[in-house]
C-alpha positions as CSV (number, residue, x, y, z in Angstrom):
1,M,-53.3,-95.2,-41.1
2,S,-51.7,-91.8,-40.8
3,P,-50.6,-90.8,-37.3
4,Y,-53.0,-87.8,-37.7
5,S,-56.0,-89.8,-38.9
6,G,-58.3,-90.1,-35.9
7,V,-59.6,-93.1,-34.1
8,H,-58.5,-96.8,-34.2
9,N,-60.8,-99.1,-32.4
10,N,-59.9,-102.7,-31.5
11,K,-61.8,-105.4,-33.4
12,H,-64.3,-106.0,-30.6
13,N,-65.7,-102.5,-30.7
14,D,-67.3,-102.0,-34.1
15,K,-70.4,-100.5,-32.6
16,H,-68.3,-97.6,-31.3
17,N,-66.5,-97.1,-34.6
18,D,-68.9,-94.4,-35.8
19,S,-66.8,-91.3,-35.2
20,Q,-67.6,-88.4,-37.4
21,P,-65.8,-85.1,-37.7
22,N,-66.5,-83.0,-34.6
23,S,-67.4,-79.4,-34.6
24,I,-64.8,-77.2,-32.9
25,T,-65.1,-77.4,-29.1
26,S,-63.6,-75.0,-26.7
27,Y,-61.1,-76.8,-24.4
28,P,-59.1,-75.5,-21.4
29,E,-55.6,-74.2,-21.9
30,Q,-54.5,-74.4,-18.3
31,S,-54.1,-77.5,-16.1
32,I,-56.3,-76.0,-13.3
33,D,-59.2,-75.6,-15.8
34,W,-58.6,-79.0,-17.2
35,L,-58.8,-80.5,-13.7
36,T,-62.0,-78.6,-13.0
37,R,-63.5,-80.1,-16.2
38,L,-62.3,-83.7,-15.4
39,I,-63.6,-83.7,-11.9
40,G,-67.0,-82.8,-13.3
41,F,-67.2,-86.3,-14.8
42,D,-68.5,-88.8,-12.2
43,T,-66.1,-91.7,-13.1
44,V,-66.5,-93.7,-9.9
45,S,-65.5,-97.3,-10.9
46,R,-69.0,-98.7,-10.8
47,H,-70.1,-96.1,-13.4
48,S,-69.1,-95.7,-17.1
49,N,-66.2,-93.5,-18.0
50,L,-67.2,-93.0,-21.6
51,A,-68.3,-89.4,-21.2
52,L,-64.8,-88.4,-20.0
53,I,-63.1,-90.5,-22.6
54,K,-65.2,-89.2,-25.5
55,D,-64.4,-85.6,-24.3
56,V,-60.7,-86.2,-24.3
57,Q,-61.0,-88.0,-27.6
58,T,-62.6,-85.0,-29.2
59,Y,-59.9,-82.8,-27.8
60,C,-57.1,-85.0,-29.2
61,E,-58.9,-85.2,-32.6
62,Q,-58.9,-81.4,-32.8
63,L,-55.2,-81.5,-32.2
64,G,-54.9,-83.9,-35.1
65,L,-53.6,-86.8,-33.1
66,M,-54.2,-90.6,-33.5
67,I,-56.4,-92.1,-30.8
68,D,-56.7,-95.8,-30.0
69,L,-59.6,-97.0,-27.9
70,T,-60.0,-100.4,-26.2
71,F,-63.2,-101.4,-24.4
72,N,-64.3,-103.7,-21.6
73,E,-66.6,-106.7,-22.2
74,A,-69.7,-104.7,-21.6
75,Q,-68.5,-101.9,-23.9
76,D,-69.5,-99.3,-21.3
77,K,-65.9,-98.4,-20.3
78,A,-62.9,-97.5,-22.5
79,N,-59.2,-97.0,-22.3
80,L,-57.7,-94.2,-24.5
81,F,-54.2,-94.3,-25.9
82,V,-53.1,-91.2,-27.9
83,T,-49.9,-90.7,-29.7
84,V,-48.0,-87.6,-30.6
85,P,-45.6,-89.0,-33.2
86,A,-42.0,-88.0,-33.6
87,G,-41.3,-86.1,-36.8
88,D,-38.5,-86.9,-39.3
89,N,-37.6,-83.8,-41.3
90,T,-35.5,-85.9,-43.8
91,N,-38.3,-87.9,-45.3
92,G,-41.5,-86.7,-43.6
93,A,-42.0,-90.0,-41.8
94,A,-44.0,-90.0,-38.5
95,I,-42.6,-92.3,-35.9
96,V,-45.0,-93.9,-33.4
97,N,-42.9,-96.6,-32.0
98,G,-40.8,-96.1,-28.8
99,G,-41.1,-92.9,-26.9
100,L,-42.5,-92.0,-23.6
101,V,-45.9,-92.9,-22.1
102,L,-47.7,-90.6,-19.6
103,S,-50.1,-93.0,-17.8
104,G,-53.1,-92.2,-15.7
105,H,-56.4,-93.9,-14.7
106,S,-59.7,-92.2,-15.3
107,D,-61.7,-93.9,-12.5
108,V,-62.1,-92.7,-9.0
109,V,-63.2,-94.2,-5.7
110,P,-66.8,-93.7,-4.4
111,V,-67.8,-90.9,-2.1
112,D,-70.5,-92.9,-0.3
113,G,-70.7,-92.3,3.5
114,Q,-68.1,-89.5,3.3
115,D,-68.7,-86.1,4.8
116,W,-67.7,-83.6,2.1
117,T,-67.6,-79.9,2.7
118,S,-68.5,-79.3,-1.0
119,D,-69.8,-81.2,-4.0
120,P,-67.2,-83.9,-4.7
121,F,-67.8,-83.7,-8.4
122,T,-67.6,-79.9,-8.6
123,A,-64.0,-78.6,-8.4
124,T,-63.8,-76.0,-5.6
125,I,-60.8,-73.8,-4.8
126,R,-60.3,-72.8,-1.2
127,G,-57.1,-71.0,-0.4
128,S,-54.2,-72.8,-2.1
129,R,-56.0,-76.1,-2.7
130,L,-58.4,-77.5,-5.3
131,Y,-60.9,-79.9,-3.9
132,G,-62.8,-82.6,-5.6
133,R,-62.9,-86.4,-6.1
134,G,-59.9,-87.3,-8.1
135,A,-58.1,-84.0,-7.5
136,C,-54.9,-85.9,-6.5
137,D,-55.8,-89.5,-7.4
138,M,-55.3,-88.9,-10.2
139,K,-57.0,-86.4,-12.5
140,G,-54.5,-83.7,-11.5
141,F,-51.8,-85.5,-13.4
142,I,-54.1,-86.2,-16.3
143,A,-55.0,-82.5,-16.4
144,C,-51.3,-81.5,-16.7
145,A,-50.7,-84.1,-19.4
146,L,-53.6,-82.9,-21.5
147,T,-52.3,-79.3,-21.1
148,V,-48.9,-80.2,-22.6
149,L,-50.4,-82.0,-25.6
150,P,-50.9,-78.9,-27.9
151,R,-47.2,-77.9,-27.7
152,A,-46.2,-81.5,-28.3
153,A,-48.4,-81.6,-31.4
154,E,-46.8,-78.4,-32.7
155,L,-43.3,-79.8,-32.1
156,S,-44.3,-83.0,-33.9
157,K,-45.7,-81.3,-37.0
158,S,-42.6,-79.1,-37.2
159,G,-40.3,-82.1,-37.1
160,K,-38.7,-81.1,-33.8
161,L,-40.1,-83.9,-31.7
162,K,-37.4,-86.6,-31.8
163,R,-39.3,-89.3,-29.8
164,P,-43.0,-90.0,-29.6
165,L,-45.1,-88.9,-26.7
166,H,-48.0,-91.1,-25.7
167,L,-50.9,-90.6,-23.2
168,A,-52.6,-93.6,-21.7
169,L,-55.9,-93.2,-19.8
170,S,-57.2,-96.5,-18.3
171,F,-60.5,-97.6,-16.7
172,D,-61.0,-99.6,-13.4
173,E,-57.6,-99.1,-11.9
174,E,-59.2,-98.7,-8.5
175,V,-60.8,-102.1,-8.6
176,G,-57.9,-104.2,-9.7
177,C,-56.0,-102.4,-12.5
178,L,-58.4,-104.0,-15.1
179,G,-58.0,-101.6,-17.9
180,A,-54.2,-101.3,-18.4
181,P,-53.7,-104.9,-19.6
182,L,-56.0,-104.2,-22.5
183,I,-53.9,-101.2,-23.5
184,L,-50.7,-103.2,-23.3
185,A,-52.1,-106.1,-25.3
186,D,-53.3,-103.7,-28.0
187,L,-49.9,-102.0,-28.2
188,K,-48.3,-105.4,-28.6
189,A,-50.7,-106.4,-31.3
190,R,-49.9,-103.1,-33.1
191,G,-46.1,-103.6,-32.7
192,I,-45.6,-100.5,-30.5
193,T,-43.2,-100.8,-27.6
194,P,-42.7,-97.5,-25.7
195,D,-39.2,-96.9,-24.3
196,Y,-40.4,-95.6,-20.9
197,C,-43.5,-94.9,-18.9
198,I,-44.3,-92.4,-16.1
199,V,-47.4,-93.2,-14.0
200,G,-48.7,-90.0,-12.5
201,E,-50.0,-91.3,-9.2
202,P,-49.7,-88.7,-6.4
203,T,-46.1,-88.7,-5.0
204,N,-45.7,-84.9,-4.3
205,M,-43.6,-85.0,-7.5
206,A,-41.0,-87.3,-5.9
207,M,-39.7,-90.2,-7.9
208,V,-41.0,-93.6,-6.9
209,V,-38.9,-96.4,-8.6
210,A,-40.6,-99.5,-7.2
211,H,-43.7,-100.7,-5.5
212,K,-45.1,-103.9,-4.0
213,G,-47.5,-106.2,-5.8
214,I,-50.9,-107.1,-4.4
215,A,-53.0,-110.2,-4.6
216,V,-56.4,-110.6,-2.9
217,Y,-57.8,-114.0,-2.1
218,R,-61.2,-115.2,-0.9
219,C,-61.3,-118.4,1.0
220,R,-64.7,-120.3,1.3
221,V,-64.9,-123.1,3.9
222,H,-67.8,-125.4,3.3
223,G,-68.8,-127.4,6.4
224,K,-71.8,-129.3,7.4
225,S,-74.7,-128.0,9.6
226,A,-75.9,-129.8,12.7
227,H,-77.5,-128.8,16.0
228,S,-74.9,-127.5,18.4
229,S,-75.8,-130.3,20.9
230,L,-74.7,-132.8,18.2
231,T,-71.4,-131.4,17.0
232,A,-70.1,-134.8,16.0
233,Q,-72.7,-134.9,13.2
234,G,-71.5,-131.6,11.7
235,V,-68.3,-130.1,10.4
236,N,-67.7,-126.6,11.8
237,A,-66.7,-124.3,8.9
238,I,-65.7,-121.5,11.3
239,S,-63.4,-123.7,13.3
240,Y,-61.6,-124.9,10.1
241,A,-61.5,-121.3,8.8
242,S,-59.9,-120.2,12.0
243,R,-57.1,-122.8,11.6
244,L,-56.4,-121.5,8.1
245,V,-56.5,-117.9,9.4
246,G,-53.9,-118.8,12.0
247,F,-51.7,-120.4,9.4
248,V,-51.9,-117.2,7.3
249,D,-50.9,-115.2,10.4
250,D,-48.0,-117.5,11.1
251,L,-46.8,-117.3,7.5
252,A,-47.0,-113.5,7.7
253,E,-44.7,-113.5,10.6
254,E,-42.3,-115.8,8.7
255,L,-42.3,-113.4,5.8
256,N,-41.4,-110.6,8.2
257,Q,-38.4,-112.5,9.5
258,R,-37.3,-113.8,6.1
259,D,-37.5,-110.6,4.1
260,G,-36.5,-108.0,6.6
261,S,-32.8,-108.0,6.0
262,L,-32.7,-109.9,2.7
263,D,-31.8,-106.9,0.4
264,E,-30.5,-103.5,1.3
265,G,-32.9,-102.0,-1.3
266,N,-35.8,-103.2,0.7
267,A,-35.0,-100.5,3.3
268,L,-36.5,-97.9,1.0
269,F,-39.9,-99.5,1.5
270,D,-41.9,-98.1,4.5
271,V,-42.6,-101.8,5.3
272,P,-39.4,-103.5,4.2
273,Y,-40.9,-107.0,3.9
274,S,-43.8,-108.8,2.2
275,T,-47.0,-108.8,4.2
276,L,-50.1,-111.0,4.6
277,S,-53.2,-109.7,6.2
278,V,-56.7,-111.1,6.8
279,G,-59.2,-108.4,6.0
280,T,-62.8,-109.7,6.3
281,I,-64.5,-112.8,7.7
282,Q,-68.2,-113.9,7.7
283,G,-69.8,-117.1,8.9
284,G,-72.5,-118.8,10.9
285,T,-76.2,-118.2,11.3
286,A,-76.9,-118.8,15.0
287,T,-75.0,-119.9,18.1
288,N,-76.9,-123.2,18.4
289,I,-76.1,-124.2,14.8
290,V,-72.8,-125.8,13.7
291,P,-71.9,-123.4,10.8
292,N,-71.8,-124.8,7.3
293,L,-70.1,-121.9,5.6
294,C,-67.4,-119.4,6.6
295,E,-65.7,-117.0,4.2
296,F,-62.7,-114.7,4.7
297,T,-60.4,-112.6,2.6
298,F,-56.7,-111.8,2.8
299,D,-54.3,-109.8,0.8
300,Y,-50.6,-110.3,0.0
301,R,-48.3,-107.4,-0.6
302,N,-45.1,-108.8,-2.1
303,L,-41.7,-107.2,-2.5
304,P,-40.6,-107.1,-6.2
305,H,-38.3,-110.1,-5.8
306,M,-41.1,-112.3,-4.5
307,T,-44.0,-113.9,-6.4
308,Q,-47.5,-115.0,-5.5
309,E,-46.3,-118.6,-5.5
310,D,-44.1,-117.9,-2.5
311,I,-47.2,-117.8,-0.3
312,L,-49.7,-119.7,-2.5
313,T,-47.8,-122.9,-2.4
314,P,-47.7,-123.3,1.4
315,I,-51.3,-122.0,1.7
316,Q,-52.6,-124.5,-0.9
317,A,-50.8,-127.3,0.9
318,K,-52.6,-126.3,4.2
319,V,-55.9,-126.1,2.4
320,A,-55.4,-129.6,1.1
321,E,-54.5,-130.9,4.5
322,L,-57.6,-129.3,6.2
323,S,-59.9,-130.3,3.4
324,A,-58.8,-133.9,3.8
325,Q,-59.6,-133.8,7.5
326,M,-63.1,-132.3,6.8
327,Q,-63.9,-134.8,4.0
328,A,-63.0,-137.7,6.2
329,R,-66.0,-136.7,8.3
330,A,-68.3,-135.5,5.5
331,P,-67.3,-135.9,1.8
332,E,-69.3,-132.9,0.6
333,T,-67.2,-130.5,2.7
334,G,-64.0,-128.7,1.8
335,I,-62.2,-125.4,1.2
336,E,-62.1,-123.2,-1.9
337,L,-59.3,-120.7,-2.5
338,L,-60.2,-118.0,-5.1
339,Q,-58.1,-115.1,-6.3
340,E,-60.0,-111.9,-6.8
341,V,-57.2,-109.3,-7.5
342,G,-53.7,-109.7,-8.9
343,V,-51.5,-106.7,-9.6
344,P,-47.7,-107.3,-10.1
345,A,-45.0,-105.4,-8.3
346,M,-43.1,-102.7,-10.1
347,T,-39.4,-103.3,-10.2
348,D,-36.6,-100.7,-10.6
349,S,-34.2,-103.2,-12.3
350,D,-34.6,-101.9,-15.8
351,S,-35.4,-98.2,-15.2
352,T,-31.9,-96.8,-14.5
353,E,-31.8,-94.6,-17.7
354,L,-35.3,-93.3,-17.0
355,Q,-34.3,-92.5,-13.4
356,Q,-31.3,-90.6,-14.6
357,L,-33.5,-88.5,-16.9
358,I,-35.9,-87.7,-14.0
359,V,-33.1,-86.7,-11.7
360,A,-31.7,-84.4,-14.4
361,L,-35.1,-82.8,-14.9
362,T,-36.0,-82.4,-11.2
363,K,-32.5,-82.0,-9.7
364,D,-33.7,-84.5,-7.0
365,N,-31.6,-87.6,-6.6
366,Q,-33.9,-89.3,-4.1
367,R,-35.5,-92.7,-4.9
368,H,-38.6,-93.9,-3.1
369,K,-40.3,-97.3,-2.9
370,V,-43.9,-97.7,-1.8
371,A,-46.3,-100.4,-0.4
372,Y,-49.3,-99.5,-2.5
373,A,-49.7,-101.0,-6.0
374,T,-50.3,-99.2,-9.3
375,E,-50.5,-99.9,-13.0
376,G,-46.7,-99.4,-13.1
377,G,-46.1,-103.1,-12.4
378,Q,-48.1,-104.1,-15.5
379,F,-46.0,-101.8,-17.6
380,T,-42.7,-103.2,-16.2
381,N,-44.1,-106.7,-16.7
382,A,-44.6,-105.7,-20.4
383,G,-40.9,-104.8,-20.6
384,I,-41.4,-101.0,-20.3
385,P,-39.2,-99.3,-17.7
386,T,-41.5,-97.3,-15.5
387,I,-41.4,-94.8,-12.6
388,I,-44.2,-93.1,-10.7
389,C,-44.3,-89.3,-10.3
390,G,-47.3,-87.1,-10.0
391,P,-48.8,-84.1,-8.2
392,G,-50.5,-84.3,-4.8
393,S,-50.1,-86.5,-1.8
394,I,-51.2,-90.1,-1.5
395,E,-52.4,-89.2,2.0
396,Q,-55.2,-87.2,0.5
397,A,-56.4,-90.0,-1.9
398,H,-59.7,-91.7,-1.2
399,K,-60.7,-89.3,1.6
400,A,-63.5,-86.8,2.0
401,D,-62.5,-83.4,0.8
402,E,-59.7,-84.8,-1.4
403,Y,-57.5,-82.0,-2.7
404,V,-54.4,-81.1,-4.5
405,E,-52.2,-78.1,-3.8
406,L,-52.2,-75.7,-6.7
407,S,-48.5,-75.4,-6.3
408,E,-48.3,-79.2,-7.1
409,L,-50.1,-78.7,-10.4
410,E,-47.6,-75.9,-11.2
411,R,-44.7,-78.2,-10.4
412,C,-46.2,-80.9,-12.6
413,D,-46.8,-78.5,-15.5
414,S,-43.1,-77.4,-15.3
415,F,-41.9,-81.0,-15.1
416,L,-43.8,-82.1,-18.1
417,Q,-42.7,-79.1,-20.1
418,R,-39.1,-80.0,-19.3
419,L,-39.8,-83.6,-20.1
420,L,-41.2,-82.6,-23.5
421,D,-38.1,-80.5,-24.2
422,S,-36.0,-83.5,-23.5
423,C,-37.8,-85.3,-26.3
424,C,-36.8,-82.6,-28.8
C-alpha cells in the first residue's frame, strides 16, 4: 500500500472498511479554529468518538496521507494513526518506519454536576482564554498537531522530510489508557517502530521526562450474615476489610520511608515516593446485621523503578492469611482482589537524545517528573523513548470552565513548527 493511499483497517474491522473518496471539505488552518471544531465533538469516554475520528480521517485523506484505524471490541470507538512519510529524492521511496509520534487522546472527562459558565461543548473565548471541555486536556495539543500536518505533507512530497512524522489519536485514555495498547500492537504487527514520541498532555509546554504508574484494585470481602446478637454465627465482612485497609495504610507508610531517599532523581517528583491510598468503601445493610459483604478500592502510584509486584506480593499474602481465618469459621467466605486499572510508569532512562532535542528547540533545560499517569508509559514500555509536553495547565484539567490560554496554543504551534524543521 502506498503511503498516500488512504485507510488501513485492522482485520477485526471489515465493517468499517467502506471508505469512499470524500468530497472536498473545508477544514481550519489555525489551531484556535481546529480546537473550536474539536471541542464541538462530545467525546466523553462513555460516548463514541467516531464522529471526531471520521472528521480527522477525512482531513488527512484530503492531505493524501495514510491513515490506520484500530477499533474497540464494540466497534464504536477508534484510534487513528496517520503517517507523513519521509521522502527519499534519490529513488522516490517513502519511508514510514522510525520518525516521531505526536500522541493525544480524543476522549474527555464528563461534565456531570459541574457548574459551567458556558456550554462545555461549544468553544468560548473570554479574554485571553479559550474555554471548553478538553481545551487543555488535551484537544489543544491535537489542534496544534493537526495544524502542522499540511506543511509536513508538503515537505514529504518535495522530498525534504528526512524522518516520518506520525500522529496518534487514541480512545479511552481517561478510563485506563485502553486505546493506546491497540495502536502499539498494530504498529508492531506492521513492523513500524517510531524513534520517539511526544505526548501532548498539558504541561505549560514544559518537558516532563517521567511519571508514575498507576494500578487500581477492588477488594471484595465475602463474609456471612447473622443477627448482631449472634455474632459468633457470622463472619463480619467489614471487620476483615478494615484489617486489610489497615495493612494497606501500613504498607503505604513503609513505601514512604523506603523510597524517600532511594534515588536523587526521585526528588523531581512532587511526591518523591510510591503511594498507596484507599479511595472508596461500601458495606453492610443494617446495624443489627453482621455484614456479609464489604468492598473497597485503592490505588497504587509507583515510581518508575518499582513494579506492581512490590505491593501486590505482600497484599496477596495478607489476603491469604485473612481468608484462611474467615474460612475456618465459614468455608464459603473469603477475599477477592481484582485489578481494574493498570498503567505503567514512564521512565526517562532511554530518552536522553529526545530530551536534548527538546532542550535545543525550547531553550529550556528544566526536566520535570509528575505523579499523574499518561499513555507515555505504554510507549516507553514498547521501547519508544517518550516525553510529555503540551499546552495548558494540568490544574485546569477535569474542572468546570476548563480553559487553555491562547498564548499556550501559540507556543505549541511554534514548538511543533520548529520540531518539524528538525525533521528536515
